[in-house]
C-alpha positions as CSV (number, residue, x, y, z in Angstrom):
1,M,127.4,60.0,34.6
2,K,124.8,61.8,36.7
3,K,122.4,58.8,36.6
4,V,125.2,56.4,37.6
5,L,126.1,58.6,40.6
6,T,122.4,58.6,41.6
7,V,122.2,54.8,41.4
8,I,125.4,54.5,43.5
9,V,124.0,56.9,46.2
10,L,120.7,54.9,46.3
11,L,122.5,51.6,46.6
12,F,124.8,53.0,49.3
13,T,121.8,54.2,51.3
14,L,120.0,50.9,51.0
15,L,123.0,48.9,52.0
16,F,124.6,50.9,54.8
17,A,121.7,53.2,56.2
18,K,119.8,50.7,58.3
19,D,116.1,51.1,58.1
20,S,114.5,48.3,60.2
21,D,110.8,49.3,59.5
22,F,111.4,50.1,55.8
23,D,109.7,53.5,56.0
24,G,112.5,55.3,54.1
25,V,113.9,57.0,57.2
26,P,117.2,55.5,58.5
27,D,117.0,54.1,62.1
28,K,119.6,56.8,63.1
29,F,117.0,59.5,62.4
30,D,113.8,57.6,62.9
31,K,111.8,59.0,65.9
32,C,109.0,56.4,65.5
33,P,110.6,52.9,64.9
34,D,108.5,49.9,63.9
35,T,105.9,51.8,61.9
36,P,103.5,49.5,59.9
37,F,104.8,48.5,56.5
38,L,103.9,51.0,53.7
39,A,102.6,53.5,56.2
40,L,102.8,57.1,55.2
41,V,105.4,58.8,57.4
42,D,106.8,62.3,57.8
43,K,110.5,63.3,57.7
44,D,111.0,62.0,61.2
45,G,109.6,58.6,60.3
46,C,106.3,59.1,62.3
47,P,102.9,58.0,60.7
48,I,100.9,60.8,59.0
49,K,97.4,60.4,60.5
50,K,95.8,62.9,58.2
51,I,96.3,64.3,54.8
52,H,95.8,68.0,55.2
53,F,94.4,70.1,52.4
54,K,96.0,73.4,51.9
55,K,92.7,75.3,52.2
56,Y,89.1,74.4,53.1
57,R,86.0,76.3,54.2
58,L,82.9,75.1,56.0
59,Y,79.8,77.2,56.3
60,I,76.2,77.1,57.5
61,G,73.6,79.8,57.1
62,Q,70.0,80.9,56.9
63,T,68.3,83.2,54.4
64,N,65.0,84.9,55.1
65,T,63.2,85.9,51.9
66,Y,60.3,88.4,52.0
67,A,58.4,88.3,48.7
68,S,54.8,89.2,47.9
69,G,54.0,89.6,51.6
70,N,55.2,86.1,52.5
71,L,58.3,84.8,54.5
72,Y,60.4,82.0,53.2
73,K,63.3,80.5,55.2
74,L,66.2,78.8,53.5
75,Y,68.7,76.7,55.6
76,F,72.0,75.7,53.9
77,T,75.3,74.0,54.5
78,G,78.3,73.9,52.3
79,A,82.0,73.0,52.0
80,K,84.8,74.2,49.8
81,I,88.2,72.5,49.5
82,Q,91.3,73.8,47.6
83,Y,94.3,71.6,46.9
84,D,97.0,73.5,45.0
85,N,94.9,75.3,42.3
86,Y,92.1,72.7,42.2
87,L,88.7,73.2,43.9
88,L,86.0,70.9,45.1
89,E,82.7,72.2,46.4
90,G,79.4,70.8,47.8
91,Y,76.2,72.6,48.8
92,F,72.8,71.5,50.2
93,S,69.8,73.6,51.2
94,K,66.2,73.2,52.5
95,L,63.4,75.7,52.1
96,K,60.6,76.2,54.6
97,Y,57.5,77.9,53.4
98,F,53.9,78.0,54.6
99,G,54.6,75.1,57.0
100,Y,56.2,72.9,54.4
101,T,59.8,71.8,54.0
102,D,61.5,70.9,50.7
103,T,65.0,70.4,49.4
104,Y,65.6,73.5,47.4
105,S,69.0,73.0,45.9
106,K,72.1,70.8,46.0
107,Y,75.2,70.7,43.9
108,L,78.8,69.5,43.5
109,A,81.4,71.6,41.8
110,L,84.8,71.1,40.3
111,G,87.0,74.1,39.6
112,Y,90.4,75.5,38.9
113,K,91.8,78.8,40.4
114,Y,94.7,80.6,38.8
115,K,95.8,83.7,40.6
116,K,92.7,86.0,40.5
117,Y,90.8,83.9,38.0
118,T,88.4,81.0,38.8
119,I,86.5,78.6,36.6
120,K,84.0,76.1,38.0
121,L,81.5,73.6,36.7
122,K,78.6,73.0,39.0
123,Q,76.4,70.0,38.7
124,Y,73.0,70.7,40.2
125,F,70.9,67.7,41.2
126,N,67.2,67.2,40.9
127,T,65.0,68.7,43.6
128,K,61.4,70.1,43.7
129,F,62.7,73.5,42.5
130,N,65.7,72.5,40.3
131,N,66.2,70.1,37.5
132,N,69.5,68.4,36.8
133,Y,71.7,70.9,34.9
134,I,75.3,72.0,34.7
135,N,76.3,75.6,35.5
136,L,79.5,77.3,34.2
137,F,81.0,79.8,36.7
138,L,83.7,82.3,35.6
139,G,85.1,84.7,38.1
140,Y,87.7,87.4,38.5
141,S,88.5,88.5,42.1
142,G,90.2,91.9,42.5
143,K,89.3,95.3,44.0
144,I,86.3,95.0,41.7
145,S,85.2,91.4,41.2
146,L,83.3,90.2,38.1
147,I,81.3,87.0,38.0
148,F,79.4,85.4,35.2
149,E,77.3,82.2,35.4
150,H,75.6,80.3,32.6
151,K,73.2,77.4,32.9
152,F,73.5,74.9,30.0
153,K,69.9,73.8,30.3
154,N,67.2,76.4,29.8
155,S,70.1,78.8,29.4
156,K,67.9,81.7,28.2
157,Y,66.6,82.0,31.7
158,N,69.8,81.8,33.6
159,D,72.6,84.0,32.3
160,C,73.7,85.9,35.4
161,F,76.3,88.7,35.6
162,T,77.5,90.2,38.9
163,V,79.7,93.2,39.8
164,L,81.1,93.2,43.3
165,K,83.1,95.8,45.1
166,K,84.7,94.7,48.4
167,I,87.1,96.3,50.9
168,R,88.7,95.0,54.1
169,Y,89.2,97.1,57.2
170,K,90.8,95.5,60.3
171,N,88.3,92.7,61.3
172,F,85.6,93.8,58.9
173,K,85.0,93.2,55.3
174,F,82.4,95.2,53.4
175,G,80.9,94.6,50.0
176,I,78.3,96.0,47.6
177,Y,77.0,94.2,44.6
178,D,74.6,94.3,41.7
179,Y,73.6,91.1,39.9
180,N,71.3,90.7,36.9
181,Y,69.7,87.7,35.3
182,L,70.3,89.0,31.8
183,N,67.5,87.2,29.9
184,K,64.8,87.3,32.6
185,N,64.8,91.0,33.5
186,Y,65.5,90.3,37.2
187,N,68.0,92.6,38.9
188,F,69.1,92.7,42.5
189,V,71.3,95.0,44.5
190,G,72.8,94.3,47.9
191,S,75.5,94.7,50.4
192,Y,77.2,92.6,53.1
193,V,79.4,92.9,56.1
194,S,81.7,90.2,57.5
195,Y,83.3,90.2,60.9
196,Y,86.4,88.2,61.4
197,L,86.8,86.8,64.9
198,N,90.2,85.4,63.8
199,D,91.9,84.4,60.6
200,N,89.8,81.2,60.4
201,F,86.4,82.1,61.8
202,Y,84.0,84.8,60.6
203,L,80.4,85.8,60.5
204,T,78.5,87.4,57.6
205,V,75.3,89.3,57.3
206,D,74.1,89.9,53.7
207,F,71.1,91.9,52.6
208,Y,69.8,92.4,49.1
209,K,66.5,93.5,47.4
210,S,65.1,93.4,43.9
211,T,64.9,96.5,41.8
212,N,61.9,95.4,39.8
213,K,58.2,94.5,40.4
214,T,59.0,91.3,42.4
215,K,59.7,93.5,45.4
216,Q,61.8,90.7,47.0
217,K,64.1,91.2,50.0
218,N,66.6,88.7,51.3
219,L,68.5,88.8,54.6
220,T,71.2,86.1,55.0
221,F,73.2,85.0,58.1
222,I,76.3,82.9,57.5
223,V,78.8,81.3,59.9
224,N,82.1,80.5,58.1
225,Y,85.1,78.5,59.2
226,K,88.1,78.4,56.8
227,Y,91.6,77.0,57.2
């Protein structure tokens, strides 16, 4: 019976609710008549010019690395898009050292985020410093965040575990972290501060250093825009 009523309502709508441009909105309520056939329209019958993702983030930055008395500069750009619980990421960086410039890293990532849990697969593409490989990212984001990454190729050199503690106070976010390449005996500790100019735009300064014989220090500046 319910199906029969639904069909009757649909037929009544088609027969008696005049829709000259066939956009699904009756002329009586259509604020944008004569829209192109099969055009995407909103509830007022006006064309939708853009499909808006629920969340996205764009960022650019620079990392200065001081290692063995030398200075290396890394310039990077990236984007993250979230639609419902699904994630899409892209990243590209160039490294300048001793007067030379080379592509350092680039990847695409697909992921899924459920509440505080995130899983991502990152496909890294061949550069001078990185071969093609897939990286598995598992993350939990809470008062204390936990992150684990595993490279499928040459995995014995790339199991990385990170512990991050972060807190937000007004326009500032502070964080301290410790990450360790489990099978390579590399350990780094660091901290960062982000300043939110508004809900969409913020700046981050990140500093970390190695705790072993590499004596490496990194200072990173990031400009973020998120929506």
